C-alpha positions as CSV (number, residue, x, y, z in Angstrom):
1,M,-26.2,18.2,-12.4
2,D,-25.4,15.8,-15.3
3,V,-27.6,12.7,-15.0
4,R,-24.6,10.5,-15.8
5,L,-22.9,11.7,-12.6
6,I,-25.5,10.4,-10.2
7,P,-24.0,7.6,-8.2
8,P,-25.6,4.1,-8.7
9,V,-28.0,2.5,-6.3
10,F,-27.1,-1.1,-5.2
11,S,-30.0,-3.4,-4.6
12,R,-30.1,-6.4,-2.2
13,P,-28.6,-9.5,-3.6
14,P,-30.8,-12.5,-4.3
15,S,-30.5,-15.7,-2.2
16,Q,-29.4,-17.7,-5.2
17,Y,-26.8,-16.8,-7.9
18,D,-28.5,-14.8,-10.7
19,V,-26.6,-13.9,-13.9
20,K,-28.8,-10.8,-14.5
21,Y,-28.2,-9.5,-10.9
22,F,-24.4,-10.1,-11.3
23,S,-24.4,-8.2,-14.7
24,D,-26.3,-5.3,-13.2
25,L,-23.9,-5.2,-10.2
26,V,-20.9,-5.1,-12.5
27,R,-22.5,-2.3,-14.5
28,A,-23.3,-0.4,-11.3
29,L,-19.7,-0.8,-10.1
30,V,-18.3,0.5,-13.4
31,S,-20.8,3.4,-13.1
32,L,-19.5,4.1,-9.5
33,V,-15.9,4.2,-10.6
34,T,-16.8,6.5,-13.5
35,Y,-18.6,8.7,-11.0
36,I,-15.7,8.8,-8.6
37,R,-13.2,9.6,-11.3
38,A,-15.4,12.2,-13.1
39,V,-13.7,15.6,-13.7
40,G,-15.8,18.5,-12.4
41,E,-16.1,21.3,-9.9
42,G,-16.1,20.8,-6.2
43,R,-17.0,23.0,-3.3
44,Q,-16.4,21.9,0.3
45,T,-16.7,23.6,3.6
46,T,-14.2,21.4,5.4
47,I,-11.6,19.0,4.1
48,V,-9.2,16.8,5.9
49,L,-6.2,15.4,4.1
50,T,-4.3,12.6,5.8
51,N,-1.1,10.7,4.9
52,L,0.0,13.2,2.2
53,A,3.2,12.4,0.3
54,S,6.2,14.6,1.2
55,N,7.4,14.8,-2.4
56,D,5.9,14.4,-5.9
57,Y,7.9,11.3,-6.8
58,G,5.5,8.9,-8.6
59,L,2.5,11.2,-8.2
60,E,0.0,12.0,-11.0
61,V,0.2,15.6,-12.3
62,G,-2.2,17.7,-10.2
63,T,-1.9,15.7,-7.0
64,I,-1.5,17.5,-3.7
65,F,1.5,16.8,-1.5
66,Q,3.1,18.6,1.4
67,V,6.6,19.7,2.3
68,N,7.3,20.9,5.8
69,G,3.6,21.7,6.3
70,V,3.2,23.6,3.0
71,L,0.7,22.2,0.5
72,R,2.1,21.9,-3.1
73,V,0.6,20.6,-6.4
74,S,2.5,18.2,-8.5
75,L,3.4,20.0,-11.8
76,P,5.2,18.5,-14.9
77,Y,7.4,21.5,-15.3
78,A,8.3,22.1,-11.6
79,P,9.2,18.8,-9.9
80,Y,9.9,18.6,-6.2
81,V,12.2,15.7,-6.3
82,K,12.8,13.3,-3.3
83,G,16.2,13.7,-1.8
84,F,17.4,16.5,-4.1
85,S,20.5,18.4,-3.0
86,A,23.3,20.3,-4.6
87,T,26.6,21.9,-3.7
88,G,29.0,24.2,-5.6
89,S,32.1,26.4,-5.2
90,V,33.6,29.3,-7.0
91,G,37.3,30.0,-6.6
92,T,39.2,30.2,-3.4
93,V,39.4,32.6,-0.5
94,R,42.6,33.4,1.4
95,V,42.3,35.2,4.8
96,T,45.4,36.7,6.3
97,T,45.7,38.6,9.6
């Protein structure tokens, strides 16, 4: 594992305000955000996804969403637009009996 991807450890705060402690805390929080957003492989045994979007409107490319219980991935070349519908017609039909 890359050493930069180890989550930071947060120490106990001092009883009085300390500039060094606050700077270290901000640095650790930046490190934590970097760790959380890091691109990399993942392997899970169980995963629970809750409150998934039902379309890809406003989602980042690669985000998982669901439509009628089917998981989909937001792709830039294959949008699943919210509220999309279409109708059409070709010619006329006459039925006589």
